C-alpha positions as CSV (number, residue, x, y, z in Angstrom):
1,M,112.6,115.3,53.7
2,S,114.2,114.7,57.1
3,K,113.1,111.8,59.2
4,K,111.1,112.3,62.3
5,R,112.9,111.0,65.4
6,V,111.0,108.6,67.7
7,F,112.3,107.8,71.2
8,I,110.6,104.8,72.8
9,I,110.5,104.0,76.5
10,S,109.6,100.4,77.2
11,G,110.5,99.3,80.7
12,E,109.6,95.6,80.7
13,A,109.9,92.5,78.6
14,S,106.2,92.6,77.5
15,G,106.5,96.2,76.5
16,D,109.7,95.4,74.5
17,L,107.7,92.7,72.7
18,H,104.8,95.0,71.7
19,A,107.1,97.9,70.8
20,A,109.2,95.6,68.5
21,N,106.1,94.4,66.7
22,L,104.9,98.0,66.2
23,V,108.3,99.1,64.9
24,R,108.5,96.2,62.5
25,A,105.1,97.2,61.1
26,W,105.9,100.9,61.2
27,K,109.1,100.5,59.1
28,I,107.1,98.7,56.5
29,E,104.4,101.4,56.5
30,S,106.9,104.4,56.3
31,Q,110.6,105.0,56.0
32,Q,110.2,108.5,57.4
33,F,111.0,107.7,61.0
34,E,114.1,106.7,63.0
35,F,114.2,105.2,66.4
36,E,116.1,105.1,69.7
37,A,114.8,103.4,72.8
38,W,114.9,102.1,76.3
39,G,114.0,98.5,75.6
40,G,115.3,95.0,75.2
41,D,116.5,92.4,72.7
42,R,113.4,92.4,70.6
43,L,113.5,96.1,69.8
44,Q,117.3,95.8,69.2
45,A,116.5,92.9,66.7
46,E,114.4,95.4,64.8
47,G,117.4,97.7,64.4
48,V,116.5,100.1,67.2
49,T,119.4,101.6,69.1
50,I,119.0,100.7,72.7
51,R,120.1,103.4,75.2
52,K,119.1,101.4,78.4
53,H,118.1,97.7,78.6
54,V,114.9,96.5,80.3
55,R,116.9,94.2,82.5
56,E,118.1,97.3,84.4
57,L,114.5,98.7,84.8
58,A,112.1,96.1,86.2
59,F,111.2,97.2,89.8
60,M,107.9,95.9,91.1
61,G,105.8,96.7,94.2
62,F,105.6,99.8,96.4
63,V,108.4,98.7,98.8
64,E,110.7,97.6,96.0
65,V,110.3,100.9,94.2
66,L,111.2,102.8,97.4
67,Q,114.3,100.7,98.0
68,N,115.5,101.5,94.4
69,L,114.5,105.2,94.5
70,P,118.0,106.6,94.0
71,T,118.4,104.4,90.9
72,I,115.0,105.4,89.5
73,L,115.7,109.1,90.0
74,K,119.0,108.8,88.2
75,N,117.2,107.0,85.4
76,F,114.8,110.0,84.9
77,K,117.8,112.3,84.6
78,T,119.6,110.0,82.1
79,C,116.5,109.5,80.0
80,K,115.8,113.2,79.7
81,A,119.3,113.8,78.6
82,Q,119.1,111.0,76.0
83,I,115.8,112.2,74.6
84,T,117.2,115.8,74.3
85,A,120.4,114.6,72.6
86,F,118.4,112.6,70.1
87,Q,116.5,115.8,69.2
88,T,113.3,113.7,69.7
89,D,110.2,114.7,67.7
90,V,107.9,112.0,69.2
91,L,108.1,110.2,72.5
92,L,106.4,106.8,72.3
93,L,105.7,105.5,75.8
94,V,104.9,101.8,76.2
95,D,103.1,100.8,79.4
96,Y,105.5,101.2,82.4
97,P,103.2,104.0,83.9
98,G,105.1,104.9,87.1
99,F,108.0,106.1,85.0
100,N,106.3,107.0,81.7
101,L,103.6,109.3,83.0
102,R,106.3,111.5,84.6
103,M,108.2,111.4,81.3
104,A,105.0,112.4,79.4
105,K,104.6,115.5,81.6
106,W,108.3,116.6,81.0
107,A,108.2,115.8,77.3
108,K,105.0,117.8,76.8
109,Q,106.7,120.8,78.5
110,Q,109.5,120.5,76.0
111,G,107.2,120.6,73.0
112,I,107.7,116.9,72.1
113,K,104.6,115.0,70.8
114,V,103.6,112.4,73.3
115,V,102.1,109.0,72.2
116,Y,101.2,106.4,74.7
117,Y,100.8,102.7,73.8
118,I,99.1,100.4,76.3
119,S,97.1,102.5,78.7
120,P,98.0,102.7,82.3
121,T,95.4,100.8,84.3
122,I,93.7,103.9,85.6
123,W,90.3,102.0,85.5
124,A,91.8,99.8,88.3
125,W,93.3,102.5,90.5
126,K,94.3,106.2,90.5
127,E,91.4,107.0,88.2
128,N,92.2,110.7,88.7
129,R,95.3,110.3,86.6
130,I,92.9,110.7,83.6
131,H,93.4,114.5,84.0
132,Q,97.1,114.2,83.7
133,I,96.8,111.9,80.7
134,K,94.4,114.3,78.9
135,R,96.9,117.1,79.6
136,D,100.1,115.4,78.7
137,V,99.3,112.7,76.1
138,D,98.6,113.6,72.5
139,R,97.4,110.2,71.3
140,M,96.6,107.1,73.3
141,Y,96.4,103.5,72.0
142,T,94.7,101.0,74.2
143,I,94.9,97.2,74.0
144,L,91.9,96.1,76.0
145,P,88.5,96.3,74.4
146,F,86.7,97.9,77.4
147,E,89.2,100.8,77.7
148,K,87.8,102.8,74.8
149,A,84.4,103.2,76.6
150,F,86.2,104.0,79.9
151,Y,88.1,106.9,78.3
152,A,85.0,108.1,76.4
153,K,83.3,108.4,79.8
154,H,86.0,110.9,80.7
155,G,85.7,112.8,77.4
156,M,88.9,111.5,75.8
157,E,89.0,109.7,72.5
158,V,91.5,106.8,72.3
159,Q,92.4,104.2,69.6
160,Y,91.8,100.5,70.0
161,F,93.0,98.4,67.1
162,G,93.0,95.0,68.8
163,H,95.4,93.3,71.2
164,P,99.1,93.1,70.0
165,L,99.5,89.6,71.5
166,L,97.3,88.3,68.7
167,D,100.0,89.5,66.2
168,E,102.7,87.7,68.1
169,V,100.9,84.5,68.4
170,H,99.8,84.7,64.7
171,R,103.4,85.3,63.7
172,F,104.6,82.4,65.7
173,R,102.1,80.0,64.0
174,L,103.0,81.3,60.6
175,E,106.7,80.6,61.2
176,N,105.8,77.0,62.1
177,R,108.9,76.4,64.2
178,G,108.2,72.8,64.9
179,Q,108.3,71.0,68.2
180,L,110.8,71.3,71.0
181,K,112.5,68.0,71.9
182,F,111.9,67.0,75.5
183,K,113.1,64.0,77.6
184,N,110.0,61.9,76.9
185,D,106.5,62.0,75.4
186,K,104.7,62.8,78.6
187,P,102.4,65.8,78.5
188,I,103.9,69.1,79.7
189,L,103.1,71.0,82.8
190,A,104.5,74.5,82.1
191,L,105.7,76.9,84.7
192,L,105.7,80.6,83.8
193,P,106.9,82.3,87.0
194,G,107.4,85.8,85.6
195,S,110.4,87.9,84.4
196,R,111.4,89.8,87.6
197,K,113.8,88.4,90.1
198,Q,111.7,89.5,93.1
199,E,108.7,87.6,91.9
200,L,110.8,84.6,90.9
201,R,112.2,84.3,94.4
202,K,108.7,84.5,95.9
203,K,106.7,82.3,93.5
204,L,109.0,79.8,91.7
205,P,109.8,77.7,94.8
206,I,106.1,77.3,95.5
207,M,105.3,76.4,91.9
208,L,108.1,73.8,91.9
209,E,106.7,72.3,95.1
210,A,103.2,72.1,93.6
211,A,104.5,70.6,90.4
212,R,106.2,67.7,92.2
213,A,102.8,66.0,92.6
214,F,102.6,65.7,88.9
215,E,106.1,64.6,88.0
216,N,105.1,60.9,87.3
217,E,102.4,61.8,84.7
218,F,103.9,65.1,83.3
219,Q,107.1,66.7,82.3
220,I,107.7,69.8,84.3
221,V,109.0,72.6,82.0
222,L,110.1,76.0,83.2
223,A,109.9,78.8,80.6
224,C,112.8,81.1,81.4
225,A,112.6,84.8,80.7
226,P,115.4,86.3,78.5
227,N,116.3,89.0,80.9
228,V,117.2,86.5,83.8
229,S,120.3,84.3,83.7
230,L,120.1,80.5,83.8
231,A,122.3,80.6,86.8
232,F,119.7,82.5,88.7
233,Y,117.0,79.9,87.9
234,K,119.3,77.0,88.7
235,A,120.0,78.4,92.2
236,L,116.2,78.5,92.9
237,I,115.5,75.1,91.3
238,Q,118.1,73.1,93.3
239,D,117.1,69.4,93.1
240,H,113.6,69.8,91.5
241,P,113.1,67.6,88.4
242,V,112.4,70.4,86.0
243,Q,113.6,71.1,82.4
244,L,114.6,74.7,81.6
245,V,113.7,76.2,78.3
246,E,115.3,79.6,77.6
247,N,113.6,82.4,75.7
248,Q,111.1,80.1,74.0
249,T,107.9,80.6,76.0
250,Y,105.6,80.3,73.0
251,Q,107.2,77.0,72.0
252,V,106.6,75.7,75.5
253,L,102.9,76.9,75.5
254,N,102.4,75.5,72.1
255,Q,103.1,72.0,73.5
256,A,101.8,72.4,77.1
257,S,98.9,70.5,78.5
258,M,98.4,72.9,81.5
259,A,100.3,75.6,83.2
260,L,101.0,77.6,86.4
261,V,101.3,81.2,85.4
262,T,102.2,84.4,87.3
263,S,99.8,87.3,86.8
264,G,100.4,89.6,83.9
265,T,100.8,89.4,80.1
266,A,101.5,85.6,80.4
267,T,98.0,84.9,81.5
268,L,96.6,86.1,78.2
269,E,99.4,84.5,76.2
270,T,98.6,81.2,77.8
271,A,94.9,81.6,77.0
272,L,95.7,82.4,73.3
273,F,97.5,79.1,73.1
274,R,94.4,77.5,74.7
275,V,96.4,76.1,77.7
276,P,94.3,75.6,80.9
277,Q,96.0,77.6,83.6
278,V,96.1,78.5,87.3
279,V,97.1,82.1,87.9
280,C,99.5,82.8,90.9
281,Y,100.4,86.1,92.5
282,K,102.4,86.9,95.6
283,S,104.2,90.1,96.6
284,S,105.7,91.4,99.8
285,A,103.1,91.7,102.6
286,L,103.4,95.4,102.7
287,S,103.1,95.9,99.0
288,Y,100.1,93.7,98.9
289,R,98.3,95.5,101.7
290,I,98.9,98.9,100.0
291,A,97.7,97.5,96.7
292,K,94.6,96.0,98.2
293,A,93.7,99.3,99.7
294,L,94.2,101.3,96.5
295,V,93.2,99.0,93.6
296,N,89.6,98.7,92.6
297,I,89.3,95.6,90.4
298,K,87.7,92.2,90.9
299,F,90.4,90.2,89.2
300,I,94.2,90.4,88.5
301,S,94.5,88.2,85.4
302,L,93.9,89.8,82.0
303,V,91.8,86.8,81.0
304,N,89.3,87.5,83.8
305,L,89.4,91.2,83.5
306,I,88.6,91.1,79.8
307,M,85.8,88.5,80.3
308,D,84.6,90.3,83.5
309,K,84.1,86.9,85.2
310,E,86.3,84.2,86.8
311,V,87.4,82.2,83.8
312,V,90.8,81.1,85.3
313,R,91.4,80.5,89.0
314,E,93.5,83.1,90.7
315,L,95.6,82.2,93.8
316,I,96.5,85.5,95.4
317,Q,98.9,86.1,98.3
318,H,97.9,83.8,101.2
319,E,96.1,81.5,98.7
320,C,99.3,81.3,96.7
321,T,100.4,77.9,98.2
322,A,101.6,74.7,96.8
323,K,98.6,72.8,98.2
324,L,96.0,75.0,96.5
325,M,98.0,75.0,93.2
326,R,98.0,71.2,93.2
327,A,94.2,71.1,93.9
328,E,93.4,73.6,91.1
329,L,95.7,71.7,88.6
330,E,93.9,68.5,89.5
331,K,90.7,70.1,88.2
332,L,92.3,70.9,84.9
333,L,93.5,67.4,84.0
334,P,92.5,66.1,80.5
335,G,88.9,65.1,80.2
336,S,87.7,67.1,83.2
337,D,84.6,69.3,83.1
338,R,86.5,72.3,84.5
339,R,89.1,72.0,81.7
340,N,86.4,71.7,79.0
341,Q,84.5,74.8,80.3
342,L,87.8,76.8,80.5
343,L,88.6,76.0,76.9
344,M,85.1,77.1,75.8
345,D,85.6,80.4,77.7
346,Y,89.0,80.9,76.0
347,E,87.2,80.8,72.6
348,E,84.8,83.5,73.7
349,L,87.8,85.6,75.0
350,I,89.6,85.3,71.6
351,Q,86.5,86.4,69.8
352,Q,86.2,89.5,72.0
353,L,89.8,90.5,71.3
354,G,89.2,90.6,67.5
355,D,91.6,89.8,64.7
356,H,95.4,89.9,64.5
357,G,97.0,92.9,62.7
358,A,96.8,95.5,65.5
359,S,100.4,96.6,65.0
360,E,99.8,97.2,61.3
361,R,96.7,99.2,61.9
362,M,98.4,101.2,64.6
363,A,101.5,101.9,62.4
364,K,99.2,103.2,59.6
365,D,97.4,105.4,62.1
366,L,100.6,106.8,63.5
367,T,102.1,107.5,60.1
368,Q,98.9,109.4,59.1
369,N,98.7,111.2,62.4
370,L,102.3,112.2,62.6
371,G,102.3,113.5,59.0
372,A,105.0,111.3,57.5
């Protein structure tokens, strides 16, 4: 029996993480699939051949996308050629909707089965894309508990097996990697400024300025993304008293007392490690104005979106200042009422997400659904 060929497109570090966990579980479930991908180090570590690395793909914001349009158009052409050369049976799209929804349309026209993992946030904006998804996607796997009802409202059945970050955090705890060694025993204020160079340039200097107010009582630790060089971070840090930890974000969160976190997956990861946080977001002025006009959501952090209330404080655009970051961190100091309430809300959030094992449940479903 010949193996079915699965081509994965994961355009960012978080997608690479979830795709890698899925592939690991999938290989245990069935030996009847082989994989190539656009992805990163984690997929590569699972034995997947990487045709383009995520470090070449992370463009954010409307303006930034326009500036990189020639590269993006070339990427479409390259990707189609690689999918064709691999004689792909199944295209597994992971998040990255600006690129992946276009690839879904093309793949469907080629007779390739299209599976989408981590739904585009059409409940936040461009809700009319539901028609395209119903037309081009054969099977959708969502990772937020409220998405199943959203799709049902539009007459589309989707699968929700839990959030994959629960798998990754569970795996980290099972491995019991011990403690990182820092300069002293002071509690840790963690900085998680994101994994894209554009957002690092915008937010990291502000985070560092805010953190200065706590350097006598806390160690300031910067969790560096694997797709960004240490030299890039060091150029932004300059004389700030901060310790760099490369590619060990979970180790940092496991030991952190509180954190400044850029919006995105990291907000939920920080909550799963029960670290009180302040969420920071800032983009170019034009990108922000466009997004504000188009996006229909009350919150930007996954924690608040899932809970449908303000659990963590969000400092967005003009509020994303060192002064406000300092003020919000002060409220999260050990023993404070705000900190205690936040930790109770985290417990409710974790209960809502369900149990770990999402990747295993999805791998079993995929194997059954794809007939291997």
